TORZALUM-399246 format. One line per field, with one value per residue (C-alpha): residue in one letter; x, z, y. Coordinates in nm, 4 decimals. Layout:
resn A, ... $
u X, ... $
w Z, ... $
v Y, ... $
//
This chain:
resn M, E, D, K, N, K, Y, M, E, V, V, L, L, Y, L, D, Q, A, R, H, Q, V, N, E, L, C, S, G, L, E, A, W, Q, V, I, A, Y, S, I, G, I, T, L, I, L, T, W, L, Y, S, F, L, V, H, P, R, L, T, L, K, E, R, I, V, K, N, F, F, K, F, F, R, S, L, P, Y, V, K, G, K, I, K, E, E, I, D, K, N, I, A, G, I, A, R, D, L, F, P, L, K, P, G, D, S, Y, V, L, Q, L, P, A, K, G, L, T, R, E, D, I, M, N, K, V, N, K, S, Y, K, P, M, S, S, I, D, W, K, G, G, K, V, S, G, C, V, Y, A, G, T, D, E, M, A, S, L, A, A, Q, M, Y, E, D, F, A, W, T, N, P, L, H, P, D, V, F, P, D, V, R, K, M, E, A, E, I, V, S, M, T, L, K, M, F, N, A, S, K, S, G, C, G, T, M, T, T, G, G, T, E, S, I, L, M, A, M, A, S, Y, R, D, L, A, T, E, R, G, I, E, F, P, E, I, L, A, P, V, T, A, H, A, A, F, D, K, A, A, H, Y, F, R, M, K, L, I, H, L, P, V, D, P, K, T, H, Q, V, S, I, R, A, M, K, R, K, I, S, K, R, T, A, V, L, V, G, S, A, P, Q, F, P, F, G, I, M, D, P, I, K, D, I, A, E, L, G, E, Y, Y, N, I, P, V, H, V, D, A, C, L, G, G, F, L, I, P, F, M, E, K, A, G, F, P, L, P, P, F, D, F, R, L, K, G, V, T, S, I, S, A, D, T, H, K, Y, G, Y, A, P, K, G, S, S, V, I, M, Y, S, E, Q, K, Y, R, H, P, Q, F, F, V, S, P, D, W, T, G, G, I, Y, A, T, P, T, I, G, G, S, R, A, G, A, I, I, A, A, C, W, A, T, M, M, F, M, G, E, D, G, Y, V, E, N, T, R, K, I, V, S, T, A, K, K, I, E, E, G, L, R, K, I, P, G, I, F, V, Y, G, K, P, D, V, S, V, V, A, V, G, S, K, D, F, N, I, Y, R, L, S, G, D, L, T, K, R, G, W, N, L, N, S, L, Q, F, P, S, S, F, H, L, C, V, T, L, R, Q, T, V, S, G, V, A, E, T, F, I, K, D, V, E, E, C, T, A, E, I, M, K, T, P, N, E, K, A, Q, G, T, A, A, V, Y, G, T, A, Q, S, I, P, D, R, S, L, V, S, D, L, A, K, G, Y, L, D, A, Y, Y, S, T, D, P, L, D $
u -1.9630, -2.1191, -1.7978, -1.7645, -2.1222, -2.0462, -1.7360, -1.9421, -2.2025, -1.9317, -1.7684, -2.0999, -2.1666, -1.8279, -1.8719, -2.2064, -2.0510, -1.7568, -1.9937, -2.1515, -1.8103, -1.6762, -1.9768, -1.9136, -1.5392, -1.5699, -1.8013, -1.5058, -1.2372, -1.0915, -1.1516, -0.7956, -0.8253, -1.1475, -0.9740, -0.6770, -0.9014, -1.1050, -0.7962, -0.6838, -1.0242, -1.0421, -0.7077, -0.8150, -1.1455, -0.9676, -0.7359, -1.0310, -1.2214, -0.9210, -0.8854, -1.2401, -1.2363, -0.8796, -0.8243, -0.5606, -0.3131, -0.0780, -0.0771, 0.2433, 0.0985, -0.2216, -0.0293, 0.1970, -0.0914, -0.3114, -0.0297, 0.0561, -0.3123, -0.3673, -0.0497, -0.1362, -0.4877, -0.3521, -0.4493, -0.0992, 0.0678, -0.2110, -0.1710, 0.2077, 0.1961, -0.0655, 0.1399, 0.4540, 0.2749, 0.0954, 0.4277, 0.5881, 0.2928, 0.2699, 0.6145, 0.5825, 0.4106, 0.6522, 0.9652, 0.8749, 0.6588, 0.7938, 0.6762, 0.9088, 0.8659, 0.5708, 0.4054, 0.0683, -0.1919, -0.4962, -0.7856, -1.0843, -1.1775, -1.0741, -1.3738, -1.2987, -1.1253, -0.7640, -0.6406, -0.4112, -0.1243, -0.1939, -0.2075, 0.1247, 0.2878, 0.1687, 0.2940, 0.6351, 0.6760, 0.5337, 0.5111, 0.7937, 1.0643, 0.9500, 1.1397, 1.5116, 1.5748, 1.7885, 1.6088, 1.7148, 2.0779, 2.0394, 2.0608, 1.7200, 1.6708, 1.3868, 1.0913, 1.1486, 1.2467, 1.2868, 1.2074, 1.3504, 1.2233, 1.1335, 0.9109, 0.7589, 0.6658, 0.5059, 0.3100, 0.1951, 0.0604, -0.1308, -0.2687, -0.3903, -0.5555, -0.7187, -0.7746, -1.1522, -1.1653, -1.2952, -1.2723, -1.5861, -1.7627, -1.5950, -1.8809, -1.7922, -1.4133, -1.3361, -0.9835, -0.8875, -1.0479, -0.8315, -0.5163, -0.5778, -0.6379, -0.3165, -0.1133, -0.2313, -0.1627, 0.1900, 0.2720, 0.1365, 0.3594, 0.6614, 0.5909, 0.5381, 0.1683, -0.0249, -0.3387, -0.5430, -0.3525, -0.5478, -0.5300, -0.6294, -0.4641, -0.4681, -0.3561, -0.0356, 0.1394, -0.0591, -0.3904, -0.2524, -0.1593, -0.4915, -0.6810, -0.4928, -0.5374, -0.9095, -0.9460, -0.7665, -0.9666, -1.2930, -1.1737, -1.0739, -1.4045, -1.5853, -1.4039, -1.5443, -1.2343, -1.3417, -0.9996, -0.7807, -0.4052, -0.1387, 0.2084, 0.4634, 0.8273, 0.9000, 1.0583, 0.7324, 0.5796, 0.3568, 0.0699, 0.0199, -0.0284, -0.2791, -0.4634, -0.4839, -0.6122, -0.8780, -0.9954, -0.9984, -0.7163, -0.4284, -0.0785, 0.1840, 0.5295, 0.7989, 1.1673, 1.4415, 1.7728, 2.0224, 2.2855, 2.0892, 1.7960, 1.5641, 1.2472, 1.2921, 1.1128, 1.1283, 0.9463, 0.6879, 0.6209, 0.5790, 0.3191, 0.0997, -0.2401, -0.5979, -0.6427, -0.3632, -0.5101, -0.1917, 0.1884, 0.3890, 0.7350, 0.9068, 1.0895, 1.2790, 1.2203, 1.1968, 1.4432, 1.7443, 1.6757, 1.7052, 1.4899, 1.3051, 1.3287, 1.0149, 1.0649, 1.0617, 0.7562, 0.5769, 0.6520, 0.5029, 0.1931, 0.1537, 0.2017, -0.0485, -0.2836, -0.2391, -0.2234, 0.1156, 0.1531, 0.4779, 0.5225, 0.7224, 0.5890, 0.9359, 1.1349, 0.8556, 0.9901, 1.3503, 1.3490, 1.1759, 1.4599, 1.7571, 1.8500, 1.8733, 2.0622, 2.3234, 2.2028, 2.0072, 1.7812, 1.6183, 1.2558, 1.0147, 0.7033, 0.4172, 0.6638, 0.6387, 0.3162, 0.2477, 0.2535, -0.1056, -0.0627, 0.2022, 0.1932, 0.4167, 0.4283, 0.4312, 0.4972, 0.8341, 1.0772, 0.8018, 0.8710, 0.5018, 0.3717, 0.2639, -0.0686, -0.0473, 0.0289, -0.0802, -0.2129, -0.1905, -0.3434, -0.2728, -0.6463, -0.9755, -1.0933, -0.8426, -0.9360, -1.3141, -1.3285, -1.1614, -1.4449, -1.7308, -2.0831, -2.4005, -2.6818, -2.9770, -2.8725, -3.1467, -2.8896, -2.8376, -2.6090, -2.2814, -1.9664, -1.6029, -1.2786, -1.0865, -1.1445, -1.2110, -1.5264, -1.4276, -1.0633, -0.8273, -0.8127, -0.5232, -0.3016, -0.3823, -0.3085, 0.0217, 0.1220, 0.0398, 0.2361, 0.5371, 0.5454, 0.5132, 0.7884, 1.0269, 0.9762, 1.1588, 1.4939, 1.4587, 1.3691, 1.6577, 1.9076, 1.7828, 1.7874, 2.1499, 2.2454, 2.0566, 2.1692, 2.5291, 2.5237, 2.3747, 2.6474, 2.9141, 2.7819, 2.7625, 3.1224, 3.2393, 3.0546, 3.1878, 3.5416, 3.4611, 3.5689, 3.2953, 2.9932, 2.8563, 2.6059, 2.3076, 2.3048, 2.3667, 2.1467, 1.9971, 1.8447, 1.8573, 1.8615, 2.1723, 2.1169, 2.3852, 2.4379, 2.7155, 2.8393, 3.0624, 2.8312, 2.4727, 2.4056, 2.1538, 2.4449, 2.5752, 2.2402, 2.2071, 2.5478, 2.4657, 2.1431, 2.3538, 2.5375, 2.2127, 2.1267, 1.7706, 1.7842, 1.5415, 1.5849, 1.4977, 1.4422, 1.4602, 1.7528, 1.8874, 1.9905, 1.9264, 1.9288, 1.9783, 1.7301, 1.9100, 1.7106, 1.8014, 1.9001, 2.1966, 2.3198, 2.4304, 2.8082, 2.9653, 2.6603, 2.7527, 3.1146, 3.0009, 2.7782, 3.0569, 3.2983, 3.0509, 2.9798, 3.3532, 3.4297, 3.1327, 3.2072, 3.5736, 3.4693, 3.2150, 3.4714, 3.6764, 3.3999, 3.1959, 3.0213, 2.8868, 2.5099, 2.3000, 2.1397, 1.8336, 1.6377, 1.8908, 1.8210, 1.4451, 1.4584, 1.6888, 1.4743, 1.1537, 1.2843, 1.3449, 0.9893, 0.8171, 0.4662, 0.4368, 0.1051, 0.3106, 0.4984, 0.1641, 0.0327, 0.3341, 0.2978, -0.0677, 0.0502, 0.2737, -0.0239, -0.2314, 0.0497, 0.0521, -0.2964, -0.2294, -0.2732, -0.1401, 0.2231, 0.1869, -0.1189 $
w -4.1974, -4.3919, -4.3692, -3.9983, -3.9302, -4.1111, -3.8959, -3.5835, -3.6889, -3.7415, -3.4082, -3.2197, -3.3831, -3.2753, -2.9270, -2.8895, -2.9983, -2.7666, -2.4736, -2.5141, -2.5487, -2.2434, -2.0356, -2.1329, -2.0750, -1.7343, -1.5983, -1.5620, -1.4468, -1.1150, -0.9961, -1.0693, -1.4235, -1.4784, -1.3610, -1.5907, -1.8901, -1.8038, -1.7997, -2.1345, -2.2939, -2.1498, -2.3056, -2.6418, -2.6353, -2.5321, -2.8310, -3.0605, -2.9306, -2.9790, -3.3365, -3.4140, -3.2208, -3.3071, -3.6659, -3.7175, -3.4941, -3.6233, -3.4695, -3.2771, -3.1506, -3.0378, -2.8501, -2.6742, -2.6014, -2.4506, -2.2532, -2.0786, -2.0405, -1.8634, -1.6546, -1.5491, -1.4479, -1.1715, -0.8418, -0.6915, -1.0158, -1.0875, -0.7413, -0.7631, -1.1105, -1.0056, -0.6986, -0.9053, -1.1773, -0.9221, -0.7492, -1.0744, -1.1911, -0.8562, -0.9056, -1.2706, -1.2138, -0.9352, -1.1302, -1.4802, -1.4079, -1.0849, -0.9563, -0.8108, -0.4449, -0.4045, -0.7327, -0.7504, -1.0068, -1.1011, -1.0205, -1.0940, -1.2746, -1.0988, -0.9282, -1.1261, -1.4631, -1.4711, -1.6699, -1.9674, -1.7608, -1.4733, -1.7096, -1.8761, -1.5372, -1.4253, -1.7430, -1.7234, -1.3527, -1.3110, -1.6498, -1.8821, -1.6160, -1.5940, -1.9128, -1.8746, -2.2167, -2.4421, -2.7730, -2.9056, -2.8569, -3.0873, -2.8251, -2.9050, -3.1683, -3.4057, -3.2151, -3.3146, -3.6807, -3.7301, -3.4244, -3.5596, -3.4237, -3.7734, -3.8418, -3.4949, -3.5569, -3.8916, -3.7433, -3.4504, -3.6901, -3.8886, -3.5679, -3.4560, -3.7905, -3.8348, -3.4717, -3.5106, -3.8588, -3.9254, -4.2648, -4.1747, -4.2911, -4.6247, -4.7102, -4.4029, -4.4385, -4.8133, -4.7529, -4.5391, -4.7921, -5.0647, -4.8529, -4.7768, -5.1427, -5.2359, -4.9694, -5.1097, -5.4667, -5.3887, -5.2087, -5.4939, -5.7334, -5.5112, -5.5424, -5.9197, -5.9181, -6.2462, -6.3069, -6.1451, -5.8164, -5.5118, -5.1319, -4.8074, -4.5063, -4.1734, -3.8184, -3.8469, -3.9913, -3.7886, -3.9200, -4.2753, -4.2452, -4.0800, -4.3649, -4.6317, -4.4499, -4.3967, -4.7720, -4.8590, -4.5951, -4.7548, -5.1071, -4.9913, -4.8087, -5.1339, -5.2752, -4.9937, -4.7710, -4.4054, -4.2493, -4.5087, -4.4653, -4.4555, -4.5601, -4.3986, -4.2835, -3.9124, -3.9340, -4.0515, -3.8188, -3.5350, -3.6956, -3.9191, -3.6058, -3.4854, -3.8182, -3.8000, -3.4421, -3.5189, -3.8548, -3.7904, -4.0338, -4.0040, -4.0107, -4.1392, -4.0399, -4.2936, -4.2057, -4.3236, -4.4768, -4.1860, -4.3816, -4.5597, -4.3136, -4.6116, -4.6283, -4.7884, -5.1246, -5.1370, -4.8031, -4.9199, -5.2374, -5.0417, -4.8122, -5.0877, -5.0985, -5.2069, -4.8663, -4.9203, -4.9175, -4.9407, -4.9585, -4.7506, -4.7822, -4.5821, -4.7331, -4.5064, -4.2040, -3.8642, -3.6787, -3.9137, -4.1683, -4.4565, -4.7711, -4.8461, -5.2105, -5.3159, -5.6866, -5.6198, -5.3948, -5.6592, -5.9228, -5.6978, -5.6448, -6.0151, -6.1074, -5.8503, -5.8791, -5.5096, -5.3819, -5.2568, -4.9778, -4.9329, -4.5801, -4.6228, -4.3048, -4.1591, -4.4663, -4.6922, -4.7123, -4.7599, -5.0185, -5.2969, -5.2756, -5.2305, -5.5964, -5.6296, -5.2979, -5.4409, -5.2889, -5.5597, -5.4588, -5.6554, -5.7570, -5.4602, -5.5632, -5.8150, -6.0998, -6.0125, -6.1628, -5.8732, -5.6015, -5.5121, -5.1959, -5.0078, -4.6617, -4.5894, -4.2761, -4.3227, -3.9493, -3.9640, -4.2347, -4.3861, -4.0757, -4.0161, -3.6565, -3.5138, -3.6226, -4.0013, -4.2600, -4.6128, -4.7443, -5.1241, -5.3716, -5.7363, -5.8165, -5.6588, -5.6376, -5.3549, -5.1746, -5.1819, -4.9267, -4.6612, -4.6823, -4.4340, -4.5395, -4.3317, -4.5756, -4.3385, -4.0192, -3.8817, -3.8498, -4.2249, -4.4665, -4.2776, -4.4845, -4.3732, -4.5554, -4.2526, -3.8953, -3.7483, -3.7968, -3.6910, -3.7616, -3.6737, -3.9665, -3.7965, -3.8365, -4.2082, -4.2448, -4.0550, -4.2668, -4.5908, -4.4788, -4.3860, -4.7266, -4.9052, -4.6867, -4.7489, -5.1222, -5.3188, -5.2797, -4.9013, -4.8809, -5.1096, -4.9025, -4.5710, -4.7170, -4.8202, -4.4698, -4.2879, -4.5049, -4.5067, -4.1264, -4.0948, -4.3197, -4.1211, -3.7986, -3.9592, -4.0756, -3.7318, -3.5461, -3.7753, -3.6570, -3.2890, -3.1582, -2.9769, -3.1712, -3.5250, -3.7466, -3.8716, -4.2492, -4.4820, -4.3747, -4.6752, -4.5306, -4.1842, -3.9240, -3.7879, -3.5674, -3.3408, -3.1880, -3.0186, -3.0102, -2.7123, -2.4481, -2.3673, -2.6050, -2.3623, -2.1305, -2.3993, -2.4563, -2.0774, -2.0467, -2.3346, -2.1563, -1.8577, -2.0947, -2.1958, -2.5094, -2.5675, -2.8091, -2.9409, -2.7820, -3.0160, -2.9621, -3.1541, -3.2086, -2.9158, -3.0474, -3.0412, -3.3073, -3.3669, -3.6056, -3.7481, -3.7784, -3.8499, -3.4843, -3.5377, -3.8488, -3.6350, -3.6157, -3.3488, -3.2583, -3.4750, -3.3567, -2.9929, -3.0431, -3.2034, -2.9284, -2.6512, -2.8090, -2.8420, -2.4810, -2.3334, -2.5420, -2.4375, -2.0715, -2.1152, -2.2967, -1.9772, -1.8205, -2.1196, -1.9246, -1.6527, -1.6163, -1.7260, -1.4650, -1.4528, -1.7725, -1.9719, -1.7547, -1.7891, -2.1690, -2.1895, -1.9538, -2.1394, -2.4538, -2.2694, -2.1336, -2.3428, -2.2311, -2.4139, -2.2391, -1.9276, -2.1200, -2.2475, -1.8909, -1.7855, -2.0911, -2.0030, -1.6542, -1.8120, -2.0041, -1.6850, -1.5163, -1.8027, -1.7016, -1.3290, -1.1232, -0.8090, -0.8418, -0.5347, -0.6455 $
v 1.2994, 1.0090, 0.8062, 0.8864, 0.7653, 0.4399, 0.3945, 0.4565, 0.1971, -0.0634, 0.0271, -0.0030, -0.3397, -0.4733, -0.3295, -0.5082, -0.8373, -0.7765, -0.7155, -1.0620, -1.2272, -1.0477, -1.1591, -1.5220, -1.4892, -1.3239, -1.5924, -1.8300, -1.5873, -1.4806, -1.1231, -1.0095, -1.1442, -0.9522, -0.6323, -0.6925, -0.7541, -0.4462, -0.2243, -0.3652, -0.3136, 0.0391, 0.1285, -0.0149, 0.1720, 0.4922, 0.4599, 0.3817, 0.6839, 0.9100, 0.7820, 0.8909, 1.2172, 1.3252, 1.2048, 1.4764, 1.2900, 1.0223, 0.6742, 0.7532, 1.0826, 0.9096, 0.6388, 0.8921, 1.1286, 0.8581, 0.6968, 1.0230, 1.1082, 0.7749, 0.8130, 1.1685, 1.0589, 0.8347, 1.0066, 1.0270, 1.1370, 1.3863, 1.5412, 1.5720, 1.7236, 1.9796, 2.0665, 2.1291, 2.3250, 2.5427, 2.6090, 2.7220, 2.9288, 3.1078, 3.2577, 3.3523, 3.6872, 3.7776, 3.6802, 3.7991, 4.1025, 4.2541, 4.5900, 4.8487, 4.9467, 5.1794, 5.0806, 4.9081, 4.8044, 5.0114, 4.7775, 4.9998, 5.3194, 5.6391, 5.8019, 6.1156, 6.1225, 6.2391, 6.5360, 6.4863, 6.6281, 6.3859, 6.0910, 6.1746, 6.2319, 5.8887, 5.7240, 5.8906, 5.8194, 5.4679, 5.2972, 5.3984, 5.3341, 4.9688, 4.8791, 4.8188, 4.6614, 4.8822, 4.8226, 5.1626, 5.0624, 4.7624, 4.4886, 4.3352, 4.0653, 4.1608, 4.3105, 4.6766, 4.6960, 5.0724, 5.2838, 5.6087, 5.9397, 6.0591, 5.7590, 5.7785, 6.1416, 6.0586, 5.7660, 5.9819, 6.2454, 5.9821, 5.8297, 6.1705, 6.2494, 5.9061, 5.7987, 5.7543, 5.6034, 5.2522, 5.0760, 4.8791, 5.1963, 5.2853, 5.5212, 5.7304, 5.6898, 5.6605, 5.7941, 5.4929, 5.2580, 5.4092, 5.3811, 5.0124, 4.9303, 5.1117, 4.9269, 4.5933, 4.7061, 4.8293, 4.5051, 4.2917, 4.4846, 4.4143, 4.0416, 4.0503, 3.9646, 3.9718, 4.1785, 3.9004, 3.9401, 4.0550, 4.0617, 4.2300, 4.3857, 4.2021, 4.2777, 4.0761, 3.7746, 3.5241, 3.6558, 3.6615, 3.2950, 3.2100, 3.3752, 3.1804, 2.8498, 2.9201, 2.9765, 2.6549, 2.4662, 2.5786, 2.5000, 2.1500, 2.1033, 2.1797, 1.8754, 1.6600, 1.6547, 1.6626, 1.7147, 1.8918, 1.8636, 2.1340, 2.0175, 2.2492, 2.2288, 2.1784, 2.5240, 2.6871, 2.9462, 2.8255, 3.0211, 2.7158, 2.5030, 2.7622, 2.7473, 2.3666, 2.3939, 2.6557, 2.5233, 2.1461, 2.0808, 1.8373, 1.9848, 1.7435, 1.8639, 1.7845, 1.7330, 1.9640, 1.8677, 1.8392, 2.0345, 2.3070, 2.3203, 2.3671, 2.1610, 1.8192, 1.8249, 1.4470, 1.4240, 1.6786, 1.4836, 1.1574, 1.3145, 1.4577, 1.2874, 1.3576, 1.5293, 1.7827, 2.1339, 2.3434, 2.3215, 2.5692, 2.7188, 2.9949, 3.2921, 3.2940, 3.0678, 3.2343, 3.0041, 3.0008, 3.2773, 3.0290, 3.0379, 2.7153, 2.5953, 2.7837, 2.7075, 2.3323, 2.3605, 2.5677, 2.3044, 2.0357, 2.2481, 2.3139, 1.9468, 1.8154, 2.1158, 2.2028, 2.5640, 2.6871, 2.9432, 3.1338, 3.2661, 3.5859, 3.7433, 3.7979, 3.8967, 4.0188, 4.3736, 4.2628, 3.9841, 4.1851, 4.4403, 4.2081, 4.1859, 4.5649, 4.5706, 4.3329, 4.0053, 3.8160, 3.5259, 3.2422, 3.3185, 3.3076, 3.5037, 3.5157, 3.4803, 3.1111, 2.9792, 2.7407, 3.0116, 3.1012, 3.3122, 3.5098, 3.6676, 3.9689, 4.1836, 4.5587, 4.5999, 4.4238, 4.5324, 4.7464, 4.9645, 5.0436, 5.0523, 4.7172, 4.5761, 4.5436, 4.2769, 4.1852, 3.8542, 3.8267, 3.5816, 3.5103, 3.5084, 3.6131, 3.2512, 3.2030, 3.5257, 3.4816, 3.1951, 3.4138, 3.6671, 3.6316, 3.7251, 3.6987, 3.7886, 3.7344, 3.9168, 4.1420, 4.4202, 4.4211, 4.2404, 4.1859, 4.1320, 4.1528, 4.0678, 3.9352, 3.8141, 4.1571, 4.3566, 4.7057, 4.7745, 5.0584, 5.2959, 5.4771, 5.1688, 5.1552, 5.5270, 5.4976, 5.1971, 5.3811, 5.6869, 5.4712, 5.3001, 5.6327, 5.7803, 5.4899, 5.4477, 5.1803, 5.3561, 5.3634, 4.9949, 4.8991, 5.0991, 4.9573, 4.6061, 4.6593, 4.7738, 4.4967, 4.2040, 4.3310, 4.3516, 4.0024, 3.8605, 4.0447, 3.8928, 3.5470, 3.5723, 3.6840, 3.4078, 3.1338, 3.2182, 3.1571, 2.8118, 2.6160, 2.7423, 2.7113, 2.8908, 2.6907, 2.6439, 2.9350, 3.2290, 3.4075, 3.7225, 3.8838, 3.6040, 3.4287, 3.1211, 2.9742, 2.6295, 2.4336, 2.0743, 2.1429, 2.2924, 2.3813, 2.6720, 2.8218, 2.9006, 3.1348, 3.3039, 3.3379, 3.5034, 3.7389, 3.8314, 3.9381, 4.1717, 4.3364, 4.1379, 4.0168, 3.7215, 3.4587, 3.1144, 2.8265, 2.4554, 2.1262, 2.1765, 2.3805, 2.7207, 3.0926, 3.3587, 3.7271, 3.8867, 4.1892, 4.5136, 4.8745, 4.9022, 4.6665, 4.8511, 5.1446, 5.1669, 4.9455, 4.7296, 4.4293, 4.4460, 4.4554, 4.1517, 3.9467, 4.0506, 3.9600, 3.6204, 3.5537, 3.6457, 3.4575, 3.1478, 3.1478, 3.1608, 2.8780, 2.6600, 2.6527, 2.4378, 2.3102, 2.0325, 2.2577, 2.2543, 2.5492, 2.7715, 2.9976, 3.0538, 2.8530, 2.5499, 2.5946, 2.6108, 2.3132, 2.1067, 2.1952, 2.0240, 1.6978, 1.6625, 1.3923, 1.4930, 1.8263, 1.8978, 1.9771, 2.2440, 2.3729, 2.3954, 2.6007, 2.8251, 2.8817, 2.9737, 3.2371, 3.3772, 3.3805, 3.5717, 3.8217, 3.9329, 3.9130, 4.2308, 4.0661, 3.9518, 3.7342, 3.5324 $
//
């Protein structure tokens, strides 16, 4: 803050001098010249203001941001943009969340409570039929990682037994406290932590990443850094962008090698400065399923004494078992001295119900900053380990039961099936003319692109065949995240066959324009003013909560 105040004093001094000079200059100018100078000065001051208020942005980002901000502020342009956005947002609820004839939204509490039988009848008649996606048949990428009846039954029993528990009160619910501690301990052991290793559970991968970044932000702030920097690959999860946004940090995106799609270690080393709070690597990345060179990142962190976070949210319950499953990987965990934290989702390949993840640290000094303590609250001393206060003990219990049910042998066997299936799909796709597979996938994700046609046409055609895939951007691509649902006999073969047939049909007219959702996704990438894309995305979120599909 001291440096910022000094900057402001200098700026105000120059502005005062400029005011006198402008007054003298304008006295001998024509009106149009005064207007021109005024516009120029306004643009300069706007840039200067943005530099002080938004120090996280690069010079290029500030120039682009302020140019489009100025352009969009012009009355005619502003009106046209609003008109187009409103038109698109108005149809989102109707197109994405349609109701069947005769259905309607519940807008207020029923005057008299319904019976259990009435509620289940309503759910079975009006709610469950809304879904037409065949996730049980293996046509959904990621999303549901286990979904077996046996696991569902176990989770349901744990939910019933622990429905009212809350780890905020460990004295009342010591059983849930014990389960959470054991989940963290088992996960630390999987990642080869030493006796000093520690961690907490969170509600998901995003919160795990947020907690780690909050800790590193505070540790950097203690060193006098006002806007600590996160160095992460462009392929790193958007949760790092969210952390930078929430915690007033600067996220520096690093390029990846165009052939391997791993983060460039050379670029990471060049960007290290006294403001660097943490180095990030993915194990594996969400877009392409490729492991970043964690060993090299850890060595950089150790050499420069900078914390290193490994994001294993996606593959965290696959990669520890890959060696025993017959697919060895280079070191990626606490065996590497430079690694200080790892995030791993129990609700993905850990097969627990949604709402659980683990954030791990090599030492308590990294975990302590994520804790929140209010020692002077009139309601008593308030201390929580993560963002939430009250938490669902039932989710912890269901997660614990799932891990105990699976055991190491179960995780190893499922890892073998999933990675084998992913490699089978990769091999099959590489033989199809017109498309290519990005890099060399290491774990469970296979990403596809094309140099011959708009790849979103292919994902669109596969959607028509019942597949639900993940569309990616920069570069244009989509991927299939293999789960237990795709390891069922015939699913992988059907996917390869559908891709082959759809691609062959597209190759007959490779230059044809994309239609529907494919066109929207392709167009979104070409819009230079990303705030327009953000506005449309916010419209989607508004529509999510809409109870009137025509509003």
